[in-house]
C-alpha positions in Angstrom: 80.9 94.8 97.9 79.2 93.1 100.8 79.6 89.3 101.0 75.8 88.7 101.0 75.4 90.8 97.8 78.4 89.2 96.1 76.9 85.7 96.8 73.5 86.8 95.5 75.0 88.1 92.3 77.0 84.9 91.9 73.9 82.8 92.3 71.9 84.9 89.9 74.7 84.7 87.3 74.9 80.9 87.7 71.2 80.6 87.1 71.2 82.7 84.0 74.3 80.9 82.6 73.0 77.5 83.5 69.6 77.6 81.8 68.8 76.6 78.2 65.6 78.7 78.1 64.7 82.1 79.4 63.7 82.2 83.1 61.0 84.4 84.4 61.3 86.6 87.5 59.1 84.2 89.4 61.4 81.3 88.5 64.5 83.3 89.4 63.0 84.3 92.7 62.4 80.6 93.5 65.9 79.6 92.5 68.0 82.3 94.4 67.7 81.8 98.1 68.3 85.5 98.9 65.3 86.5 96.8 63.0 84.2 98.8 63.9 86.3 101.8 63.3 89.6 100.0 59.8 90.1 101.5 57.3 91.9 99.3 57.2 91.8 95.5 58.2 95.4 95.3 61.4 94.7 97.4 62.2 91.7 95.2 61.7 93.6 92.0 63.9 96.5 93.1 66.6 94.1 94.3 66.4 92.0 91.0 66.7 95.1 88.8 69.7 96.4 90.7 71.4 93.0 90.5 70.7 92.6 86.8 72.2 96.1 86.2 75.2 95.2 88.3 75.9 92.0 86.4 75.7 93.9 83.1 78.1 96.5 84.4 80.5 93.6 85.3 80.3 92.4 81.7 77.7 89.7 81.8 75.6 89.7 78.6 72.0 89.2 79.8 69.2 88.8 77.1 65.6 89.8 77.7 63.2 87.5 75.8 59.5 87.8 75.5 57.6 84.5 75.2 54.5 83.8 73.1 52.2 84.5 76.0 53.9 87.8 76.7 55.9 86.7 79.8 59.4 88.2 80.0 62.3 85.9 80.6 66.1 86.3 81.1 69.1 84.2 80.2 72.9 84.6 79.6 74.0 82.5 76.7 77.4 80.9 77.2 78.6 81.6 73.7 77.9 85.3 74.3 79.8 85.4 77.5 82.8 83.2 76.6 86.1 85.0 76.7 88.3 84.9 73.6 91.4 82.8 73.8 94.3 84.4 75.7 97.5 84.8 73.6 100.7 85.8 75.4 104.1 86.1 73.9 107.1 84.9 75.9 107.9 88.3 77.5 104.2 89.0 78.4 103.9 85.5 80.0 107.1 85.9 81.9 106.1 89.3 83.2 102.7 88.0 84.4 104.3 84.9 85.9 106.8 87.1 87.7 104.0 89.3 89.1 102.1 86.2 90.3 105.1 85.0 92.3 105.8 88.3 94.1 103.6 88.0 97.1 104.9 86.3 100.2 102.0 86.9 102.6 100.1 83.7 103.2 96.6 84.9 102.2 97.8 86.4 98.9 100.2 83.6 98.2 97.3 81.2 97.6 95.6 83.6 95.2 98.9 84.2 93.4 99.5 80.5 93.0 96.1 80.1 91.5 96.7 82.9 89.1 100.0 81.3 88.0 98.1 78.0 87.3 95.7 80.0 85.1 98.6 81.5 83.3 100.0 78.1 82.6 96.6 77.1 81.2 96.5 80.3 79.1 99.8 79.5 77.3 102.7 79.9 79.7 104.7 76.8 79.0 105.5 74.5 82.0 109.2 74.5 81.2 109.4 78.3 81.1 110.7 79.9 84.3 109.2 83.4 84.8 112.5 84.4 86.3 114.6 83.2 83.3 114.9 86.7 81.9 115.3 88.2 85.4 117.5 85.6 87.1 119.5 88.2 89.0 116.3 89.7 90.5 113.7 87.8 92.5 111.3 90.3 93.9 109.2 89.8 97.0 106.6 92.0 98.7 106.8 91.2 102.5 103.6 91.6 104.4 104.3 90.9 108.1 101.7 93.3 109.7 98.5 91.6 110.9 96.6 94.8 110.0 97.3 94.4 106.3 94.6 91.9 105.4 91.7 93.5 107.2 92.7 96.9 105.9 93.1 95.6 102.3 89.5 94.2 102.5 88.2 97.5 104.1 89.8 99.5 101.2 88.2 97.2 98.7 84.7 97.2 100.3 84.8 100.9 101.3 84.2 100.1 105.0 85.3 102.5 107.8 87.7 100.9 110.4 88.9 101.6 114.0 92.3 100.7 115.2 94.8 101.7 118.0 97.7 103.7 116.6 101.0 104.7 118.3 102.7 107.8 116.9 106.4 108.0 116.9 106.4 110.5 119.8 103.8 108.8 121.9 104.3 106.1 124.6 100.8 104.8 124.3 98.5 104.1 121.3 95.3 105.9 120.8 92.1 104.9 118.8 91.8 106.2 115.3 88.5 106.2 113.3 89.5 106.0 109.6 87.9 105.7 106.2 90.6 103.7 104.4 91.4 104.6 100.8 94.6 102.8 99.7 97.5 100.7 100.8 101.0 101.2 99.4 104.4 99.8 100.1 107.3 102.3 100.3 110.9 101.4 101.1 109.9 98.1 102.8 107.1 99.5 104.9 103.3 99.5 104.3 101.2 102.6 104.7 97.5 103.3 104.7 96.0 106.5 103.4 92.5 107.5 104.4 90.2 110.1 106.0 90.7 110.5 109.8 87.3 111.2 111.2 88.5 112.5 114.5 90.8 115.0 112.9 88.6 115.7 109.9 91.5 115.4 107.4 93.5 113.1 105.2 96.1 111.1 107.1 98.7 108.4 106.3 99.4 105.6 108.8 102.3 103.2 109.0 101.0 99.7 109.5 103.8 98.7 111.8 102.5 101.2 114.3 99.0 99.8 114.4 98.5 97.8 117.6 95.8 95.2 118.3 93.0 94.3 115.9 91.5 96.4 113.1 87.8 96.6 113.7 85.3 97.3 110.9 82.4 99.7 111.2 79.1 99.3 109.3 78.6 103.0 108.5 79.3 104.5 105.1 82.2 106.9 104.1 81.5 110.5 105.0 84.3 112.0 102.9 84.8 111.7 99.1 87.6 109.4 98.0 90.1 111.3 95.8 90.8 110.1 92.3 94.6 110.0 93.1 95.8 109.0 96.6 99.4 110.2 97.0 100.7 107.8 99.7 104.3 107.8 98.6 104.5 111.5 98.1 103.1 112.2 101.6 105.5 109.8 103.3 108.4 111.0 101.2 107.8 114.6 102.3 107.8 113.4 105.9 111.1 111.7 105.4 112.6 114.8 103.8 112.7 113.5 100.2 111.5 116.8 98.8 113.2 119.0 101.4 115.2 122.1 100.3 117.1 122.4 103.7 119.7 120.4 105.4 120.2 119.1 108.9 123.5 118.2 110.6 123.5 115.2 112.9 125.9 113.0 114.8 125.4 109.3 114.1 127.0 106.4 115.9 129.4 104.4 113.7 127.9 101.2 112.3 124.3 102.4 112.9 121.6 104.2 111.0 122.1 102.8 107.5 118.9 104.4 106.2 120.2 107.8 107.3 123.6 107.1 105.7 121.8 106.3 102.4 120.1 109.7 102.5 123.2 111.7 103.6 124.6 114.3 101.2 127.8 114.4 103.2 129.6 112.2 105.8 132.5 113.1 108.0 134.3 110.9 110.6 134.5 112.5 114.0 136.3 109.7 115.8 135.4 108.1 119.1 132.8 106.0 117.3 130.8 108.9 115.8 130.2 110.3 112.3 128.7 113.6 111.2 126.1 113.5 108.5 124.3 116.2 106.5 120.9 115.0 105.5 117.8 116.6 103.8 115.5 118.3 106.2 111.8 118.2 105.7 108.5 117.8 107.6 108.5 114.7 109.8 112.3 114.3 110.0 112.1 114.6 113.8 109.8 111.6 114.1 112.1 109.5 111.9 115.2 110.5 113.9 113.6 109.5 117.1 113.3 105.9 115.9 117.1 105.6 116.0 117.2 106.4 119.7 120.6 107.0 121.3 122.5 106.4 118.1 121.5 109.9 116.8 122.3 113.4 118.1 120.9 116.4 116.3 123.4 119.3 116.0 121.4 121.8 113.9 119.1 123.4 113.1 118.0 124.3 116.6 114.3 123.8 115.9 114.8 120.2 114.8 116.9 119.5 117.8 114.1 120.9 120.0 111.5 118.8 118.3 113.5 115.6 118.7 114.1 116.3 122.4 110.4 117.0 122.9 109.4 113.7 121.3 112.0 111.8 123.4 110.7 113.4 126.6 107.1 112.5 125.7 108.2 108.8 125.3 110.1 108.9 128.5 107.2 110.2 130.5 105.0 107.4 129.2 
């Protein structure tokens, strides 16, 4: 939702909730600044009707009242729009309190702190530690990438974006025009799923490879947003999670712990090297390149060739 529209809806809701008598369209137009700038009466009427419908969809109960002289007025009675008391048992309160403390990123940390205060007001006792039942586990969601916040807002507002993106096999980043759908964290890394306009297809981007600023574009989405966005499944397939083949690599001792965690077999070779058998799927070559000189692909031959090609492309850059 655009900021201007959100502010207009908020002002209209405050007017309807703050009045003790029904307000006519004329009075509402004079009370909401954005309506004064609407121009013609037809433009105002269309805008007001849309806003009224939007508020009702958001759950605000708006009454339409006809006065004795036939004029139509509107109001939102506080007793009709008051939420029932929130009751939480100890486990529910602890779970919500735990969720509110998860975020580390500065922008979200403030919102989470405010949410925790509201939970206290809703019945979470001051002396109850949300971690009491989970003292051995203190979850955190790290968000270090500068691209996270603008992409989160773009996903929420359905706004296309432009950013420079460096693929694993490229020395230089290139611009990407994307309609962002969803952000998801998988194994400590954040990924964006969306529609890549330049390639005309769905793509998944790792945020740590986005360079520079994320720039918004005012145009609308051109592709439908799927009901289910499978970010983790896509990334997992790249990393070989669903692979039915195996690759044999040499890995320097003491290096490549993510590879060791995936290995189905490990054999010491001596001279500071180990031999690993790991699942082989689409995108494994790009992942192996990230480990640089600590990895040597033994087989299959096509995987070795792909890794060599990617390394040569980086070297040429």
